[in-house]
N, CA, C and O atoms as a GROMACS GRO file, in nm:
protein
  300
    1MET      N    1   2.353   4.453  -0.399
    1MET     CA    2   2.228   4.423  -0.298
    1MET      C    3   2.164   4.336  -0.299
    1MET      O    4   2.140   4.260  -0.206
    2VAL      N    5   2.098   4.332  -0.481
    2VAL     CA    6   2.021   4.241  -0.483
    2VAL      C    7   2.101   4.079  -0.542
    2VAL      O    8   2.057   3.965  -0.562
    3ILE      N    9   2.249   4.149  -0.558
    3ILE     CA   10   2.335   3.949  -0.572
    3ILE      C   11   2.309   3.890  -0.453
    3ILE      O   12   2.258   3.778  -0.450
    4ASN      N   13   2.345   3.965  -0.326
    4ASN     CA   14   2.418   3.912  -0.209
    4ASN      C   15   2.273   3.867  -0.173
    4ASN      O   16   2.264   3.783  -0.084
    5ARG      N   17   2.153   3.915  -0.233
    5ARG     CA   18   2.009   3.862  -0.176
    5ARG      C   19   1.985   3.710  -0.267
    5ARG      O   20   1.936   3.605  -0.224
    6VAL      N   21   2.015   3.727  -0.348
    6VAL     CA   22   1.959   3.636  -0.460
    6VAL      C   23   2.092   3.507  -0.413
    6VAL      O   24   2.062   3.392  -0.445
    7VAL      N   25   2.254   3.530  -0.329
    7VAL     CA   26   2.345   3.414  -0.287
    7VAL      C   27   2.289   3.384  -0.216
    7VAL      O   28   2.229   3.278  -0.239
    8ARG      N   29   2.266   3.453  -0.078
    8ARG     CA   30   2.208   3.472   0.011
    8ARG      C   31   2.060   3.342   0.034
    8ARG      O   32   2.066   3.247   0.112
    9ASN      N   33   1.989   3.360  -0.018
    9ASN     CA   34   1.880   3.274  -0.109
    9ASN      C   35   1.938   3.161  -0.171
    9ASN      O   36   1.963   3.065  -0.098
   10SER      N   37   1.954   3.157  -0.244
   10SER     CA   38   2.054   3.018  -0.286
   10SER      C   39   2.121   2.971  -0.194
   10SER      O   40   2.109   2.849  -0.188
   11LEU      N   41   2.226   3.040  -0.076
   11LEU     CA   42   2.274   2.934  -0.042
   11LEU      C   43   2.167   2.846   0.115
   11LEU      O   44   2.190   2.741   0.176
   12ALA      N   45   2.083   2.920   0.126
   12ALA     CA   46   1.967   2.934   0.211
   12ALA      C   47   1.883   2.739   0.215
   12ALA      O   48   1.848   2.654   0.296
   13LEU      N   49   1.888   2.769   0.038
   13LEU     CA   50   1.747   2.665   0.003
   13LEU      C   51   1.879   2.567  -0.004
   13LEU      O   52   1.867   2.471   0.071
   14LEU      N   53   2.003   2.569  -0.077
   14LEU     CA   54   2.108   2.446  -0.082
   14LEU      C   55   2.130   2.385   0.067
   14LEU      O   56   2.136   2.264   0.085
   15PHE      N   57   2.142   2.480   0.169
   15PHE     CA   58   2.169   2.408   0.313
   15PHE      C   59   2.039   2.315   0.279
   15PHE      O   60   2.046   2.193   0.265
   16LEU      N   61   1.938   2.381   0.269
   16LEU     CA   62   1.778   2.284   0.351
   16LEU      C   63   1.790   2.202   0.271
   16LEU      O   64   1.817   2.093   0.320
   17PHE      N   65   1.779   2.204   0.126
   17PHE     CA   66   1.819   2.048   0.039
   17PHE      C   67   1.894   1.974   0.102
   17PHE      O   68   1.864   1.881   0.178
   18VAL      N   69   2.009   2.020   0.067
   18VAL     CA   70   2.164   1.928   0.192
   18VAL      C   71   2.066   1.854   0.294
   18VAL      O   72   2.020   1.742   0.270
   19SER      N   73   2.038   1.931   0.419
   19SER     CA   74   2.018   1.850   0.512
   19SER      C   75   1.902   1.777   0.516
   19SER      O   76   1.890   1.685   0.596
   20CYS      N   77   1.818   1.807   0.442
   20CYS     CA   78   1.706   1.700   0.444
   20CYS      C   79   1.720   1.597   0.327
   20CYS      O   80   1.649   1.577   0.228
   21GLN      N   81   1.835   1.537   0.373
   21GLN     CA   82   1.850   1.425   0.278
   21GLN      C   83   1.887   1.291   0.400
   21GLN      O   84   1.950   1.298   0.505
   22ALA      N   85   1.829   1.191   0.346
   22ALA     CA   86   1.844   1.089   0.416
   22ALA      C   87   1.976   1.048   0.431
   22ALA      O   88   2.070   1.039   0.352
   23THR      N   89   1.959   1.017   0.593
   23THR     CA   90   2.106   0.945   0.648
   23THR      C   91   2.123   0.800   0.619
   23THR      O   92   2.221   0.750   0.564
   24GLN      N   93   2.038   0.749   0.653
   24GLN     CA   94   2.017   0.580   0.633
   24GLN      C   95   1.899   0.540   0.505
   24GLN      O   96   1.799   0.603   0.471
   25LYS      N   97   1.958   0.409   0.453
   25LYS     CA   98   1.810   0.345   0.384
   25LYS      C   99   1.671   0.317   0.519
   25LYS      O  100   1.648   0.241   0.614
   26THR      N  101   1.632   0.387   0.476
   26THR     CA  102   1.478   0.308   0.526
   26THR      C  103   1.396   0.220   0.495
   26THR      O  104   1.323   0.171   0.582
   27MET      N  105   1.388   0.174   0.344
   27MET     CA  106   1.357   0.015   0.341
   27MET      C  107   1.466  -0.026   0.280
   27MET      O  108   1.555   0.028   0.213
   28THR      N  109   1.432  -0.176   0.329
   28THR     CA  110   1.559  -0.256   0.236
   28THR      C  111   1.477  -0.338   0.197
   28THR      O  112   1.354  -0.334   0.197
   29ALA      N  113   1.595  -0.466   0.140
   29ALA     CA  114   1.509  -0.565   0.010
   29ALA      C  115   1.447  -0.608   0.072
   29ALA      O  116   1.333  -0.625   0.028
   30SER      N  117   1.471  -0.647   0.190
   30SER     CA  118   1.394  -0.842   0.298
   30SER      C  119   1.260  -0.746   0.344
   30SER      O  120   1.165  -0.813   0.383
   31ALA      N  121   1.236  -0.577   0.344
   31ALA     CA  122   1.061  -0.533   0.296
   31ALA      C  123   0.965  -0.578   0.213
   31ALA      O  124   0.842  -0.575   0.222
   32TYR      N  125   1.037  -0.617   0.133
   32TYR     CA  126   1.004  -0.623  -0.013
   32TYR      C  127   0.964  -0.782   0.006
   32TYR      O  128   0.844  -0.800  -0.018
   33GLN      N  129   1.033  -0.897   0.040
   33GLN     CA  130   1.001  -1.003   0.044
   33GLN      C  131   0.899  -1.032   0.159
   33GLN      O  132   0.890  -0.999   0.277
   34VAL      N  133   0.829  -1.105   0.075
   34VAL     CA  134   0.684  -1.134   0.104
   34VAL      C  135   0.720  -1.287   0.116
   34VAL      O  136   0.749  -1.362   0.024
   35LYS      N  137   0.706  -1.328   0.312
   35LYS     CA  138   0.682  -1.459   0.377
   35LYS      C  139   0.532  -1.544   0.338
   35LYS      O  140   0.502  -1.663   0.351
   36GLU      N  141   0.484  -1.473   0.306
   36GLU     CA  142   0.349  -1.593   0.263
   36GLU      C  143   0.246  -1.508   0.205
   36GLU      O  144   0.220  -1.394   0.243
   37PHE      N  145   0.180  -1.580   0.096
   37PHE     CA  146   0.051  -1.521   0.026
   37PHE      C  147  -0.074  -1.505   0.093
   37PHE      O  148  -0.125  -1.595   0.161
   38ASP      N  149  -0.129  -1.383   0.074
   38ASP     CA  150  -0.283  -1.409   0.096
   38ASP      C  151  -0.379  -1.414   0.022
   38ASP      O  152  -0.413  -1.320  -0.050
   39THR      N  153  -0.458  -1.565   0.034
   39THR     CA  154  -0.514  -1.572  -0.022
   39THR      C  155  -0.677  -1.546  -0.044
   39THR      O  156  -0.746  -1.630   0.014
   40GLN      N  157  -0.764  -1.425  -0.133
   40GLN     CA  158  -0.829  -1.397  -0.113
   40GLN      C  159  -0.965  -1.397  -0.184
   40GLN      O  160  -0.955  -1.366  -0.302
   41GLY      N  161  -1.118  -1.429  -0.133
   41GLY     CA  162  -1.212  -1.431  -0.178
   41GLY      C  163  -1.276  -1.336  -0.278
   41GLY      O  164  -1.325  -1.254  -0.200
   42HIS      N  165  -1.310  -1.290  -0.411
   42HIS     CA  166  -1.324  -1.182  -0.416
   42HIS      C  167  -1.499  -1.237  -0.443
   42HIS      O  168  -1.535  -1.338  -0.504
   43ARG      N  169  -1.595  -1.120  -0.368
   43ARG     CA  170  -1.718  -1.145  -0.319
   43ARG      C  171  -1.721  -1.312  -0.313
   43ARG      O  172  -1.765  -1.388  -0.398
   44GLY      N  173  -1.661  -1.345  -0.184
   44GLY     CA  174  -1.700  -1.491  -0.192
   44GLY      C  175  -1.573  -1.616  -0.256
   44GLY      O  176  -1.452  -1.633  -0.253
   45ALA      N  177  -1.645  -1.654  -0.290
   45ALA     CA  178  -1.607  -1.785  -0.396
   45ALA      C  179  -1.679  -1.745  -0.528
   45ALA      O  180  -1.787  -1.797  -0.556
   46ARG      N  181  -1.616  -1.647  -0.615
   46ARG     CA  182  -1.680  -1.622  -0.743
   46ARG      C  183  -1.711  -1.690  -0.849
   46ARG      O  184  -1.648  -1.682  -0.955
   47GLY      N  185  -1.807  -1.763  -0.831
   47GLY     CA  186  -1.790  -1.922  -0.982
   47GLY      C  187  -1.900  -2.046  -0.879
   47GLY      O  188  -1.996  -2.121  -0.897
   48LEU      N  189  -1.824  -2.012  -0.790
   48LEU     CA  190  -1.866  -2.155  -0.707
   48LEU      C  191  -2.017  -2.097  -0.634
   48LEU      O  192  -2.084  -2.175  -0.567
   49ALA      N  193  -2.058  -1.961  -0.654
   49ALA     CA  194  -2.183  -2.009  -0.551
   49ALA      C  195  -2.219  -1.787  -0.582
   49ALA      O  196  -2.132  -1.710  -0.623
   50PRO      N  197  -2.363  -1.748  -0.547
   50PRO     CA  198  -2.373  -1.608  -0.633
   50PRO      C  199  -2.349  -1.506  -0.515
   50PRO      O  200  -2.389  -1.501  -0.399
   51GLU      N  201  -2.268  -1.426  -0.593
   51GLU     CA  202  -2.173  -1.336  -0.492
   51GLU      C  203  -2.226  -1.263  -0.390
   51GLU      O  204  -2.345  -1.235  -0.374
   52ASN      N  205  -2.112  -1.226  -0.307
   52ASN     CA  206  -2.178  -1.174  -0.185
   52ASN      C  207  -2.240  -1.249  -0.076
   52ASN      O  208  -2.185  -1.213   0.028
   53THR      N  209  -2.330  -1.336  -0.054
   53THR     CA  210  -2.383  -1.441  -0.009
   53THR      C  211  -2.325  -1.537   0.072
   53THR      O  212  -2.209  -1.577   0.083
   54PHE      N  213  -2.412  -1.561   0.118
   54PHE     CA  214  -2.380  -1.665   0.271
   54PHE      C  215  -2.275  -1.766   0.213
   54PHE      O  216  -2.152  -1.752   0.215
   55PRO      N  217  -2.371  -1.905   0.146
   55PRO     CA  218  -2.296  -1.984   0.041
   55PRO      C  219  -2.162  -1.955  -0.052
   55PRO      O  220  -2.073  -2.032  -0.085
   56ALA      N  221  -2.182  -1.818  -0.082
   56ALA     CA  222  -2.041  -1.776  -0.104
   56ALA      C  223  -1.909  -1.740  -0.035
   56ALA      O  224  -1.798  -1.741  -0.088
   57MET      N  225  -1.933  -1.714   0.063
   57MET     CA  226  -1.835  -1.687   0.176
   57MET      C  227  -1.790  -1.797   0.165
   57MET      O  228  -1.681  -1.824   0.113
   58LYS      N  229  -1.916  -1.918   0.241
   58LYS     CA  230  -1.842  -2.068   0.306
   58LYS      C  231  -1.759  -2.130   0.187
   58LYS      O  232  -1.660  -2.200   0.208
   59ALA      N  233  -1.805  -2.099   0.059
   59ALA     CA  234  -1.749  -2.185  -0.009
   59ALA      C  235  -1.594  -2.111  -0.055
   59ALA      O  236  -1.482  -2.161  -0.068
   60GLY      N  237  -1.627  -2.019  -0.066
   60GLY     CA  238  -1.468  -1.939  -0.034
   60GLY      C  239  -1.402  -1.991   0.075
   60GLY      O  240  -1.284  -2.011   0.045
   61LEU      N  241  -1.426  -2.023   0.189
   61LEU     CA  242  -1.381  -2.097   0.314
   61LEU      C  243  -1.315  -2.241   0.288
   61LEU      O  244  -1.209  -2.305   0.291
   62ASP      N  245  -1.421  -2.245   0.266
   62ASP     CA  246  -1.390  -2.394   0.217
   62ASP      C  247  -1.271  -2.428   0.152
   62ASP      O  248  -1.196  -2.518   0.193
   63ALA      N  249  -1.248  -2.357   0.045
   63ALA     CA  250  -1.148  -2.343  -0.047
   63ALA      C  251  -1.044  -2.294  -0.011
   63ALA      O  252  -0.969  -2.253  -0.100
   64GLY      N  253  -0.996  -2.280   0.153
   64GLY     CA  254  -0.886  -2.232   0.151
   64GLY      C  255  -0.900  -2.071   0.141
   64GLY      O  256  -0.788  -2.034   0.175
   65VAL      N  257  -0.956  -1.986   0.121
   65VAL     CA  258  -0.944  -1.857   0.151
   65VAL      C  259  -0.928  -1.750   0.294
   65VAL      O  260  -1.012  -1.733   0.382
   66ARG      N  261  -0.783  -1.682   0.280
   66ARG     CA  262  -0.781  -1.668   0.395
   66ARG      C  263  -0.878  -1.520   0.440
   66ARG      O  264  -0.916  -1.491   0.553
   67THR      N  265  -0.900  -1.446   0.314
   67THR     CA  266  -0.922  -1.294   0.355
   67THR      C  267  -1.118  -1.287   0.219
   67THR      O  268  -1.135  -1.289   0.098
   68LEU      N  269  -1.195  -1.280   0.318
   68LEU     CA  270  -1.299  -1.243   0.184
   68LEU      C  271  -1.344  -1.141   0.182
   68LEU      O  272  -1.325  -1.095   0.295
   69GLU      N  273  -1.396  -1.072   0.123
   69GLU     CA  274  -1.383  -0.911   0.039
   69GLU      C  275  -1.488  -0.878  -0.038
   69GLU      O  276  -1.503  -0.909  -0.156
   70MET      N  277  -1.570  -0.807   0.040
   70MET     CA  278  -1.747  -0.812  -0.005
   70MET      C  279  -1.762  -0.713  -0.063
   70MET      O  280  -1.730  -0.625   0.016
   71ASP      N  281  -1.810  -0.644  -0.211
   71ASP     CA  282  -1.845  -0.581  -0.245
   71ASP      C  283  -1.982  -0.524  -0.242
   71ASP      O  284  -2.056  -0.557  -0.335
   72VAL      N  285  -2.028  -0.446  -0.152
   72VAL     CA  286  -2.155  -0.441  -0.078
   72VAL      C  287  -2.151  -0.276  -0.037
   72VAL      O  288  -2.050  -0.229   0.015
   73VAL      N  289  -2.259  -0.200  -0.063
   73VAL     CA  290  -2.258  -0.072  -0.070
   73VAL      C  291  -2.443  -0.048  -0.017
   73VAL      O  292  -2.538  -0.127  -0.028
   74ILE      N  293  -2.439   0.057   0.027
   74ILE     CA  294  -2.578   0.114   0.093
   74ILE      C  295  -2.633   0.145  -0.034
   74ILE      O  296  -2.564   0.193  -0.125
   75THR      N  297  -2.762   0.118  -0.044
   75THR     CA  298  -2.822   0.237  -0.200
   75THR      C  299  -2.924   0.274  -0.107
   75THR      O  300  -3.010   0.356  -0.139
   0.00000   0.00000   0.00000
């Protein structure tokens, strides 16, 4: 009786694991190929102007940065 329960539960778990198997590859090699590089300005243009200021953001944009990232929090 206990063996039947163990066998039944083992078969149920085996069926569950087999049925959860992926049927197709969801990620392909092309998903990892970057077509364009995103240049980011950390705190504007760090080193060219005081960080997190309008001049730093403008200097970053003038340098060709596409994304401006700011480390600003409410205190």
